[in-house]
C-alpha positions as a Markdown table, in Angstrom:
| # | Residue | x | y | z |
|---|---|---|---|---|
| 1 | Met | -13.8 | -2.4 | -24.4 |
| 2 | Thr | -17.4 | -1.4 | -24.4 |
| 3 | Pro | -19.7 | -3.8 | -22.3 |
| 4 | Gly | -22.1 | -5.9 | -24.3 |
| 5 | Pro | -25.8 | -6.3 | -23.8 |
| 6 | Ala | -27.3 | -7.5 | -20.6 |
| 7 | Arg | -28.2 | -11.2 | -20.4 |
| 8 | Ser | -31.8 | -12.1 | -20.4 |
| 9 | Val | -33.6 | -13.2 | -17.3 |
| 10 | Thr | -36.1 | -16.0 | -17.1 |
| 11 | Pro | -37.9 | -17.3 | -14.0 |
| 12 | Ser | -35.4 | -20.1 | -13.8 |
| 13 | Ile | -32.4 | -17.8 | -13.6 |
| 14 | Ile | -31.4 | -16.2 | -10.4 |
| 15 | Glu | -31.1 | -12.4 | -10.8 |
| 16 | Pro | -28.0 | -10.9 | -9.3 |
| 17 | Val | -28.3 | -8.0 | -6.9 |
| 18 | Thr | -26.8 | -5.3 | -9.0 |
| 19 | Asp | -27.6 | -3.7 | -12.4 |
| 20 | Leu | -26.8 | -6.0 | -15.2 |
| 21 | Glu | -26.3 | -3.3 | -17.8 |
| 22 | Thr | -22.5 | -3.3 | -17.2 |
| 23 | Arg | -22.2 | -7.1 | -17.5 |
| 24 | Val | -21.6 | -9.3 | -20.4 |
| 25 | Ala | -23.4 | -12.5 | -20.9 |
| 26 | Pro | -20.9 | -15.4 | -20.6 |
| 27 | Pro | -20.5 | -17.5 | -23.8 |
| 28 | Arg | -22.2 | -20.9 | -23.8 |
| 29 | Ala | -18.9 | -22.9 | -23.4 |
| 30 | Pro | -18.2 | -24.1 | -19.9 |
| 31 | Leu | -16.3 | -21.6 | -17.7 |
| 32 | Pro | -13.2 | -23.9 | -17.4 |
| 33 | Arg | -12.9 | -23.9 | -21.2 |
| 34 | Arg | -13.4 | -20.2 | -21.5 |
| 35 | Ala | -10.7 | -19.6 | -18.9 |
| 36 | Val | -8.0 | -21.7 | -20.5 |
| 37 | Val | -6.2 | -18.8 | -22.2 |
| 38 | Ala | -6.1 | -16.8 | -19.0 |
| 39 | Leu | -4.9 | -19.7 | -17.0 |
| 40 | Leu | -2.2 | -20.6 | -19.5 |
| 41 | Gly | -1.0 | -17.0 | -19.6 |
| 42 | Tyr | -1.0 | -16.9 | -15.8 |
| 43 | Ala | 0.9 | -20.1 | -15.5 |
| 44 | Gly | 3.5 | -18.8 | -18.0 |
| 45 | Val | 4.0 | -15.6 | -16.0 |
| 46 | Arg | 4.4 | -17.5 | -12.7 |
| 47 | Ala | 6.8 | -20.1 | -14.3 |
| 48 | Leu | 8.9 | -17.2 | -15.5 |
| 49 | Gly | 9.0 | -15.6 | -12.1 |
| 50 | Leu | 10.0 | -18.9 | -10.4 |
| 51 | Ala | 12.7 | -19.6 | -13.0 |
| 52 | Val | 14.2 | -16.2 | -12.6 |
| 53 | Leu | 14.0 | -16.5 | -8.8 |
| 54 | Phe | 15.7 | -19.9 | -8.7 |
| 55 | Ala | 18.5 | -18.7 | -11.1 |
| 56 | Trp | 19.0 | -15.5 | -9.2 |
| 57 | Ser | 19.1 | -17.3 | -5.9 |
| 58 | Ala | 21.5 | -19.9 | -7.1 |
| 59 | Ala | 23.9 | -17.2 | -8.4 |
| 60 | Arg | 23.9 | -15.8 | -4.9 |
| 61 | Gly | 24.4 | -19.1 | -3.2 |
| 62 | Lys | 20.9 | -19.2 | -1.8 |
| 63 | Ser | 18.0 | -21.6 | -2.2 |
| 64 | Gly | 15.0 | -20.2 | -4.0 |
| 65 | Phe | 12.8 | -22.9 | -2.6 |
| 66 | Thr | 13.8 | -21.9 | 0.9 |
| 67 | Leu | 12.9 | -18.3 | 0.2 |
| 68 | Leu | 9.5 | -19.4 | -0.9 |
| 69 | Thr | 8.7 | -21.9 | 1.9 |
| 70 | Ala | 10.9 | -21.4 | 5.0 |
| 71 | Arg | 11.3 | -17.6 | 5.5 |
| 72 | Trp | 9.2 | -14.9 | 7.2 |
| 73 | Asp | 5.5 | -15.8 | 7.6 |
| 74 | Ala | 5.9 | -19.1 | 5.9 |
| 75 | Leu | 7.8 | -20.3 | 9.0 |
| 76 | Trp | 5.0 | -19.3 | 11.3 |
| 77 | Tyr | 2.4 | -21.0 | 9.2 |
| 78 | Ala | 4.5 | -24.2 | 9.0 |
| 79 | Arg | 5.0 | -24.1 | 12.8 |
| 80 | Val | 1.2 | -23.8 | 13.4 |
| 81 | Ala | 0.7 | -26.8 | 11.0 |
| 82 | Glu | 3.2 | -28.9 | 12.8 |
| 83 | Leu | 2.7 | -27.9 | 16.5 |
| 84 | Gly | -0.6 | -26.1 | 16.7 |
| 85 | Tyr | -1.2 | -22.8 | 18.4 |
| 86 | Gly | 0.5 | -21.6 | 21.6 |
| 87 | Tyr | 4.0 | -20.6 | 20.3 |
| 88 | Glu | 5.2 | -17.0 | 20.9 |
| 89 | Val | 8.4 | -15.0 | 20.8 |
| 90 | Arg | 9.1 | -12.3 | 23.3 |
| 91 | Leu | 11.3 | -9.5 | 21.9 |
| 92 | Pro | 13.7 | -7.4 | 24.0 |
| 93 | Asn | 11.5 | -4.3 | 23.6 |
| 94 | Gly | 8.6 | -6.2 | 25.2 |
| 95 | Asp | 6.6 | -7.0 | 22.1 |
| 96 | Val | 5.1 | -10.5 | 22.0 |
| 97 | His | 4.8 | -12.2 | 18.7 |
| 98 | Ser | 2.2 | -15.0 | 19.0 |
| 99 | Asn | 1.3 | -17.4 | 16.3 |
| 100 | Leu | -2.4 | -16.8 | 17.2 |
| 101 | Ala | -2.1 | -13.9 | 14.8 |
| 102 | Phe | -2.1 | -16.4 | 11.9 |
| 103 | Phe | -5.5 | -17.6 | 10.8 |
| 104 | Pro | -5.9 | -21.4 | 10.6 |
| 105 | Leu | -7.0 | -22.5 | 7.1 |
| 106 | Leu | -3.6 | -22.5 | 5.4 |
| 107 | Pro | -2.0 | -24.4 | 8.3 |
| 108 | Trp | -4.8 | -26.9 | 8.3 |
| 109 | Leu | -4.3 | -27.6 | 4.6 |
| 110 | Glu | -0.5 | -27.8 | 5.1 |
| 111 | Arg | -1.1 | -30.4 | 7.8 |
| 112 | Leu | -3.5 | -32.4 | 5.6 |
| 113 | Leu | -1.2 | -32.4 | 2.6 |
| 114 | His | 1.8 | -33.3 | 4.8 |
| 115 | Ala | -0.1 | -36.2 | 6.2 |
| 116 | Leu | -1.0 | -37.5 | 2.7 |
| 117 | Thr | 2.3 | -36.9 | 0.9 |
| 118 | Pro | 6.0 | -36.8 | 1.6 |
| 119 | Leu | 6.0 | -33.0 | 1.4 |
| 120 | Ser | 7.4 | -31.0 | 4.3 |
| 121 | Tyr | 5.0 | -28.5 | 6.0 |
| 122 | Gly | 6.6 | -25.7 | 4.0 |
| 123 | Gly | 6.5 | -27.7 | 0.8 |
| 124 | Ala | 2.9 | -28.4 | 1.4 |
| 125 | Gly | 2.3 | -24.7 | 1.8 |
| 126 | Phe | 4.0 | -24.1 | -1.5 |
| 127 | Ala | 1.8 | -26.7 | -3.2 |
| 128 | Val | -1.3 | -25.2 | -1.7 |
| 129 | Ser | -0.3 | -21.7 | -2.9 |
| 130 | Leu | 0.4 | -23.0 | -6.4 |
| 131 | Ala | -3.0 | -24.6 | -6.7 |
| 132 | Ala | -4.7 | -21.7 | -5.0 |
| 133 | Ser | -3.1 | -19.2 | -7.3 |
| 134 | Leu | -4.5 | -21.0 | -10.3 |
| 135 | Ala | -7.9 | -21.1 | -8.6 |
| 136 | Ala | -7.6 | -17.4 | -7.8 |
| 137 | Ala | -6.7 | -16.7 | -11.5 |
| 138 | Ala | -9.8 | -18.6 | -12.6 |
| 139 | Gly | -11.9 | -16.7 | -10.1 |
| 140 | Ile | -10.6 | -13.3 | -11.2 |
| 141 | Tyr | -11.3 | -14.3 | -14.8 |
| 142 | Ala | -14.9 | -15.4 | -13.9 |
| 143 | Val | -15.6 | -12.1 | -12.2 |
| 144 | Ala | -14.0 | -9.9 | -14.9 |
| 145 | Glu | -15.7 | -11.8 | -17.7 |
| 146 | Leu | -19.1 | -11.5 | -16.1 |
| 147 | Val | -18.6 | -7.7 | -15.7 |
| 148 | His | -16.7 | -6.8 | -18.9 |
| 149 | Gly | -16.3 | -9.8 | -21.1 |
| 150 | Ser | -13.7 | -12.5 | -21.8 |
| 151 | Arg | -11.0 | -10.3 | -23.3 |
| 152 | Val | -10.9 | -8.1 | -20.2 |
| 153 | Gly | -11.1 | -11.2 | -18.1 |
| 154 | Val | -7.8 | -12.5 | -19.6 |
| 155 | Cys | -6.2 | -9.1 | -19.2 |
| 156 | Ala | -7.3 | -8.9 | -15.6 |
| 157 | Val | -5.7 | -12.3 | -14.8 |
| 158 | Leu | -2.4 | -11.3 | -16.5 |
| 159 | Leu | -2.3 | -8.0 | -14.7 |
| 160 | Trp | -2.7 | -9.7 | -11.4 |
| 161 | Ala | 0.1 | -12.1 | -12.4 |
| 162 | Val | 2.5 | -9.3 | -13.2 |
| 163 | Leu | 2.1 | -7.3 | -10.1 |
| 164 | Pro | 5.6 | -6.2 | -8.8 |
| 165 | Val | 5.1 | -8.4 | -5.7 |
| 166 | Gly | 3.4 | -11.2 | -7.7 |
| 167 | Ile | 6.0 | -13.7 | -6.5 |
| 168 | Val | 4.1 | -13.8 | -3.2 |
| 169 | Gln | 1.4 | -15.7 | -5.1 |
| 170 | Ser | 3.9 | -18.6 | -5.3 |
| 171 | Met | 5.0 | -18.4 | -1.7 |
| 172 | Ala | 3.8 | -20.5 | 1.3 |
| 173 | Tyr | 1.7 | -17.5 | 2.3 |
| 174 | Ser | -2.1 | -17.1 | 2.5 |
| 175 | Glu | -2.6 | -14.4 | -0.2 |
| 176 | Ser | -3.3 | -16.8 | -3.0 |
| 177 | Leu | -5.6 | -18.9 | -1.0 |
| 178 | Phe | -7.5 | -15.9 | 0.3 |
| 179 | Thr | -7.8 | -14.3 | -3.2 |
| 180 | Ala | -9.2 | -17.6 | -4.6 |
| 181 | Leu | -11.8 | -17.9 | -2.0 |
| 182 | Ala | -12.7 | -14.2 | -2.2 |
| 183 | Ala | -13.0 | -14.1 | -6.0 |
| 184 | Trp | -15.2 | -17.2 | -6.1 |
| 185 | Ser | -17.4 | -15.9 | -3.3 |
| 186 | Leu | -17.9 | -12.7 | -5.2 |
| 187 | Tyr | -18.6 | -14.6 | -8.4 |
| 188 | Ala | -21.2 | -16.7 | -6.5 |
| 189 | Val | -23.0 | -13.7 | -5.0 |
| 190 | Leu | -22.9 | -11.9 | -8.4 |
| 191 | Thr | -24.6 | -14.9 | -10.0 |
| 192 | Gly | -27.1 | -15.5 | -7.2 |
| 193 | Arg | -25.5 | -18.6 | -5.6 |
| 194 | Trp | -26.0 | -17.4 | -2.1 |
| 195 | Val | -25.2 | -20.5 | -0.1 |
| 196 | Ser | -21.9 | -21.0 | -2.0 |
| 197 | Ala | -21.1 | -17.3 | -1.6 |
| 198 | Gly | -21.6 | -17.5 | 2.2 |
| 199 | Ala | -19.7 | -20.8 | 2.6 |
| 200 | Leu | -16.7 | -19.4 | 0.6 |
| 201 | Ala | -16.8 | -16.1 | 2.6 |
| 202 | Ala | -16.7 | -18.2 | 5.8 |
| 203 | Leu | -13.6 | -20.0 | 4.5 |
| 204 | Ala | -12.0 | -16.7 | 3.5 |
| 205 | Gly | -12.7 | -15.5 | 7.0 |
| 206 | Leu | -10.6 | -18.5 | 8.3 |
| 207 | Thr | -7.7 | -17.5 | 6.0 |
| 208 | Arg | -6.9 | -13.8 | 6.8 |
| 209 | Pro | -8.4 | -10.9 | 8.9 |
| 210 | Val | -9.3 | -9.2 | 5.7 |
| 211 | Gly | -11.9 | -11.9 | 5.2 |
| 212 | Val | -14.3 | -9.3 | 6.7 |
| 213 | Ala | -14.2 | -7.6 | 3.2 |
| 214 | Val | -15.8 | -10.7 | 1.7 |
| 215 | Val | -18.4 | -10.8 | 4.5 |
| 216 | Ala | -19.2 | -7.1 | 3.9 |
| 217 | Ala | -19.7 | -7.8 | 0.2 |
| 218 | Val | -22.1 | -10.7 | 0.8 |
| 219 | Trp | -24.0 | -8.8 | 3.5 |
| 220 | Thr | -24.3 | -5.7 | 1.3 |
| 221 | Ala | -25.7 | -7.8 | -1.5 |
| 222 | Gly | -28.1 | -9.6 | 0.8 |
| 223 | Val | -29.4 | -6.4 | 2.4 |
| 224 | Leu | -29.9 | -4.8 | -1.0 |
| 225 | Ser | -31.8 | -7.8 | -2.3 |
| 226 | Phe | -34.2 | -7.8 | 0.6 |
| 227 | Gly | -34.7 | -4.0 | 0.3 |
| 228 | Arg | -35.4 | -4.1 | -3.4 |
| 229 | Glu | -37.7 | -7.0 | -3.1 |
| 230 | Arg | -39.6 | -5.2 | -0.3 |
| 231 | Gly | -39.7 | -2.0 | -2.3 |
| 232 | Ala | -41.1 | -3.8 | -5.4 |
| 233 | Lys | -43.9 | -5.4 | -3.3 |
| 234 | Arg | -44.9 | -1.9 | -2.1 |
| 235 | Thr | -45.1 | -0.6 | -5.6 |
| 236 | Pro | -48.5 | -1.3 | -7.3 |
| 237 | Gly | -48.0 | -3.2 | -10.6 |
| 238 | Ala | -44.2 | -3.6 | -10.1 |
| 239 | Leu | -42.7 | -6.9 | -11.1 |
| 240 | Leu | -41.0 | -8.7 | -8.3 |
| 241 | Pro | -37.2 | -9.3 | -8.8 |
| 242 | Ser | -36.4 | -13.0 | -9.4 |
| 243 | Tyr | -34.0 | -13.4 | -6.6 |
| 244 | Ala | -33.2 | -16.7 | -4.9 |
| 245 | Pro | -35.6 | -17.8 | -2.2 |
| 246 | Arg | -35.3 | -15.8 | 1.0 |
| 247 | Trp | -34.1 | -18.7 | 3.0 |
| 248 | Arg | -31.1 | -19.1 | 0.6 |
| 249 | Arg | -30.2 | -15.5 | 0.9 |
| 250 | Ala | -30.5 | -15.5 | 4.6 |
| 251 | Leu | -28.5 | -18.7 | 4.9 |
| 252 | Gly | -25.7 | -17.3 | 2.8 |
| 253 | Met | -25.6 | -14.2 | 5.0 |
| 254 | Leu | -25.6 | -16.3 | 8.1 |
| 255 | Leu | -22.7 | -18.5 | 6.9 |
| 256 | Ala | -20.5 | -15.6 | 5.7 |
| 257 | Pro | -19.2 | -14.3 | 9.0 |
| 258 | Leu | -18.8 | -17.7 | 10.8 |
| 259 | Gly | -15.2 | -18.2 | 9.8 |
| 260 | Ala | -13.8 | -14.9 | 10.9 |
| 261 | Ala | -16.0 | -14.5 | 13.9 |
| 262 | Gly | -15.4 | -18.1 | 15.0 |
| 263 | Tyr | -11.7 | -17.8 | 15.0 |
| 264 | Val | -11.6 | -14.4 | 16.7 |
| 265 | Leu | -13.9 | -15.6 | 19.4 |
| 266 | Trp | -11.8 | -18.7 | 19.9 |
| 267 | Val | -8.7 | -16.6 | 20.3 |
| 268 | Gly | -10.4 | -14.4 | 22.8 |
| 269 | His | -11.5 | -17.5 | 24.8 |
| 270 | Arg | -8.0 | -19.1 | 24.6 |
| 271 | Thr | -6.2 | -16.0 | 25.7 |
| 272 | Gly | -8.8 | -15.1 | 28.4 |
| 273 | Ala | -9.0 | -11.6 | 27.0 |
| 274 | Gly | -12.7 | -11.8 | 25.9 |
| 275 | Pro | -14.3 | -11.3 | 22.4 |
| 276 | Leu | -11.7 | -8.8 | 21.3 |
| 277 | Gly | -8.7 | -10.7 | 22.5 |
| 278 | Tyr | -7.4 | -11.1 | 18.9 |
| 279 | Leu | -6.8 | -7.3 | 18.9 |
| 280 | Asp | -4.4 | -7.8 | 21.8 |
| 281 | Val | -2.6 | -10.5 | 19.8 |
| 282 | Gln | -2.2 | -8.1 | 16.8 |
| 283 | Ala | -1.1 | -5.4 | 19.1 |
| 284 | Gly | 1.8 | -7.6 | 20.2 |
| 285 | Trp | 2.9 | -7.5 | 16.5 |
| 286 | Arg | 2.3 | -3.7 | 16.5 |
| 287 | Asn | -0.6 | -4.2 | 14.1 |
| 288 | Gly | -3.7 | -2.2 | 14.4 |
| 289 | Phe | -6.1 | 0.2 | 12.6 |
| 290 | Asp | -5.3 | 3.8 | 13.1 |
| 291 | Gly | -7.0 | 5.4 | 10.1 |
| 292 | Gly | -3.7 | 5.7 | 8.2 |
| 293 | His | -2.0 | 8.0 | 10.7 |
| 294 | Ala | 1.1 | 5.7 | 11.1 |
| 295 | Phe | 1.4 | 5.3 | 7.4 |
| 296 | Ala | 1.1 | 9.0 | 6.8 |
| 297 | Arg | 3.8 | 9.6 | 9.3 |
| 298 | Phe | 6.0 | 7.0 | 7.7 |
| 299 | Val | 5.6 | 8.7 | 4.3 |
| 300 | Ala | 6.3 | 12.1 | 5.8 |
| 301 | Asp | 9.5 | 10.9 | 7.4 |
| 302 | Lys | 10.8 | 9.9 | 3.9 |
| 303 | Phe | 11.1 | 13.7 | 3.1 |
| 304 | Thr | 13.9 | 14.2 | 5.6 |
| 305 | Ser | 16.6 | 13.6 | 3.0 |
| 306 | Phe | 16.8 | 13.8 | -0.8 |
| 307 | Pro | 17.2 | 10.1 | -1.6 |
| 308 | Ser | 14.4 | 8.9 | 0.7 |
| 309 | Ala | 12.2 | 11.8 | -0.6 |
| 310 | Leu | 12.1 | 10.0 | -4.0 |
| 311 | Ala | 10.7 | 6.9 | -2.2 |
| 312 | Gly | 8.2 | 9.2 | -0.4 |
| 313 | Leu | 7.0 | 10.6 | -3.7 |
| 314 | Gly | 6.7 | 7.1 | -5.1 |
| 315 | Leu | 4.5 | 6.0 | -2.1 |
| 316 | Ile | 2.3 | 9.1 | -2.6 |
| 317 | Ala | 2.0 | 8.3 | -6.3 |
| 318 | Gly | 1.1 | 4.7 | -5.6 |
| 319 | Val | -1.7 | 5.6 | -3.1 |
| 320 | Ala | -3.0 | 8.2 | -5.5 |
| 321 | Leu | -3.1 | 5.6 | -8.3 |
| 322 | Leu | -5.1 | 3.2 | -6.2 |
| 323 | Val | -7.6 | 5.9 | -5.2 |
| 324 | Trp | -7.9 | 7.0 | -8.9 |
| 325 | Leu | -8.5 | 3.5 | -10.0 |
| 326 | Tyr | -11.1 | 2.9 | -7.4 |
| 327 | Val | -12.9 | 6.1 | -8.5 |
| 328 | Ile | -12.9 | 4.8 | -12.0 |
| 329 | Cys | -14.4 | 1.5 | -10.7 |
| 330 | Val | -17.2 | 3.6 | -9.2 |
| 331 | Arg | -17.7 | 5.6 | -12.5 |
| 332 | Asp | -17.7 | 2.3 | -14.5 |
| 333 | Arg | -20.6 | 1.2 | -12.3 |
| 334 | Gln | -18.9 | -1.9 | -11.1 |
| 335 | Pro | -21.3 | -4.1 | -9.1 |
| 336 | Val | -21.7 | -2.8 | -5.6 |
| 337 | Glu | -20.4 | -6.1 | -4.2 |
| 338 | Leu | -17.1 | -5.5 | -5.9 |
| 339 | Leu | -16.9 | -1.9 | -4.8 |
| 340 | Val | -17.6 | -2.8 | -1.1 |
| 341 | Tyr | -15.1 | -5.6 | -1.2 |
| 342 | Thr | -12.4 | -3.5 | -2.8 |
| 343 | Gly | -13.0 | -0.5 | -0.6 |
| 344 | Val | -12.6 | -2.6 | 2.6 |
| 345 | Val | -9.5 | -4.3 | 1.4 |
| 346 | Leu | -7.9 | -0.9 | 0.5 |
| 347 | Ala | -9.0 | 0.6 | 3.7 |
| 348 | Leu | -7.6 | -2.2 | 5.9 |
| 349 | Ala | -4.3 | -2.3 | 4.0 |
| 350 | Leu | -3.7 | 1.5 | 3.8 |
| 351 | Cys | -5.0 | 2.5 | 7.2 |
| 352 | Ala | -3.4 | -0.3 | 9.3 |
| 353 | Ser | -0.4 | 0.5 | 11.5 |
| 354 | Ser | 1.4 | -2.7 | 10.5 |
| 355 | Tyr | 4.8 | -3.1 | 8.9 |
| 356 | Phe | 4.8 | -0.8 | 5.9 |
| 357 | Gly | 6.8 | -3.0 | 3.7 |
| 358 | Ser | 4.0 | -5.5 | 3.7 |
| 359 | Lys | 1.4 | -3.2 | 2.3 |
| 360 | Pro | 2.0 | -4.1 | -1.4 |
| 361 | Arg | 1.2 | -7.8 | -0.7 |
| 362 | Leu | -1.8 | -6.8 | 1.6 |
| 363 | Leu | -3.2 | -5.0 | -1.4 |
| 364 | Met | -2.9 | -8.0 | -3.7 |
| 365 | Pro | -6.4 | -9.4 | -3.0 |
| 366 | Ala | -8.0 | -6.1 | -4.2 |
| 367 | Phe | -8.1 | -7.4 | -7.8 |
| 368 | Pro | -11.2 | -5.5 | -8.9 |
| 369 | Val | -9.2 | -2.3 | -8.9 |
| 370 | Leu | -7.3 | -3.8 | -11.8 |
| 371 | Leu | -10.4 | -4.0 | -14.0 |
| 372 | Pro | -10.0 | -0.4 | -15.4 |
| 373 | Leu | -6.4 | -1.2 | -16.4 |
| 374 | Ala | -7.5 | -4.5 | -17.9 |
| 375 | Arg | -10.1 | -2.7 | -20.0 |
| 376 | Ala | -7.4 | -0.4 | -21.3 |
| 377 | Leu | -5.0 | -3.3 | -22.0 |
| 378 | Ala | -7.8 | -5.1 | -23.9 |
| 379 | Arg | -8.4 | -2.3 | -26.3 |
| 380 | Pro | -5.2 | -2.5 | -28.5 |
| 381 | Arg | -4.5 | -5.3 | -30.9 |
| 382 | Thr | -3.7 | -8.7 | -29.4 |
| 383 | Leu | 0.0 | -8.5 | -30.4 |
| 384 | Arg | 0.5 | -5.1 | -28.7 |
| 385 | Ser | -1.2 | -6.2 | -25.6 |
| 386 | Ala | 0.9 | -9.4 | -25.5 |
| 387 | Leu | 4.1 | -7.4 | -25.8 |
| 388 | Val | 3.1 | -5.0 | -23.0 |
| 389 | Thr | 2.2 | -8.0 | -20.8 |
| 390 | Ala | 5.5 | -9.8 | -21.6 |
| 391 | Ala | 7.5 | -6.7 | -20.7 |
| 392 | Leu | 5.7 | -6.4 | -17.4 |
| 393 | Ala | 6.2 | -10.1 | -16.7 |
| 394 | Val | 9.9 | -9.8 | -17.2 |
| 395 | Ala | 10.1 | -6.8 | -15.0 |
| 396 | Ala | 8.0 | -8.5 | -12.3 |
| 397 | Ala | 10.1 | -11.6 | -12.4 |
| 398 | Ala | 13.3 | -9.6 | -12.0 |
| 399 | Tyr | 11.9 | -7.5 | -9.2 |
| 400 | Gly | 10.5 | -10.6 | -7.4 |
| 401 | Ala | 13.9 | -12.3 | -7.5 |
| 402 | Phe | 15.7 | -9.1 | -6.3 |
| 403 | Trp | 13.1 | -8.5 | -3.6 |
| 404 | Leu | 13.2 | -12.0 | -2.1 |
| 405 | Asn | 16.9 | -12.1 | -2.2 |
| 406 | Gly | 17.0 | -8.8 | -0.4 |
| 407 | Ser | 14.6 | -7.4 | 2.2 |
| 408 | Gly | 11.6 | -9.5 | 1.0 |
| 409 | Pro | 8.4 | -9.8 | 2.9 |
| 410 | Pro | 6.8 | -9.8 | 5.6 |
């Protein structure tokens, strides 16, 4: 779909940081009303995924609700919500799994909801994820609509819903909460709402380590705004960009890193290991950033036998697809804020030495990389796009049920 004309700018409208030529002016209807189709489609896909999961689990004598709320990381989050920090497990090989590795915003919300309702901590986490996933879908729509128009916005939300590991969006995990905060922070900075962008970035930084990607996007936007403003002042006869007041931009940039920095520094103080003590906590889980060496070795090991070589080829194809889509995002002149955010998320997910089975869900917040696919999906007639989406939704629902009843996360 070809982008429409840029929206006009008046002195009362805050100019976003990046070029508006690739953005479509939002319709006059309020954003919630414009997002209704996308949200209904998203809710339908998630409802299908949950129905298939519960039916599949029941057929195997398992509880689908338990798989969503009381397994893997969901247990760790619930334990933090109930007992606070300080719990750890020492493995026979010497590794120490500390619950300090889990950022606090989701457990805080679980504790609050548990106190206000009859829900268990895991059930509260499930409720938070359901609400956050809808907020994330709305945020993705808002960003995609701003950049490419409403039809692409709907398609972007549906593509995010039908990701193969999309069932994680309904688990008592922090992916949905983080994606919601990240998407709305990006939308805020794209539309010049600097204080909101910084506050949401701070909350994202309290949710997952990858919150640094949101901080990077806000800071990039801020630095560019000050640079362009200064350059315009030095150019005789140039019109000054109508950015927000400097103090708002500075405040947004100041707020953005407070969440992630605050928690990391607190962990360092609590462990007595200094400012970088959180890295020691992650090392106990064998998590770290090695530039992708461990992942490359993992992929190379797949080629030791024929059956596993097929998996190795699939991993290479998946990484190549992500890189290709990111290149298209650059060619499409996506706003620099989105490019910085997506680049950091991809780098942290692909270049970390963590458990390799978790990489698909770690990539889930990188929703801007779906925009080229959303544009392609938006081109055919509505019926054809709907049939393609429906087929992907059925496949994702079946895979999600199979996955959680098998190896599943972390």
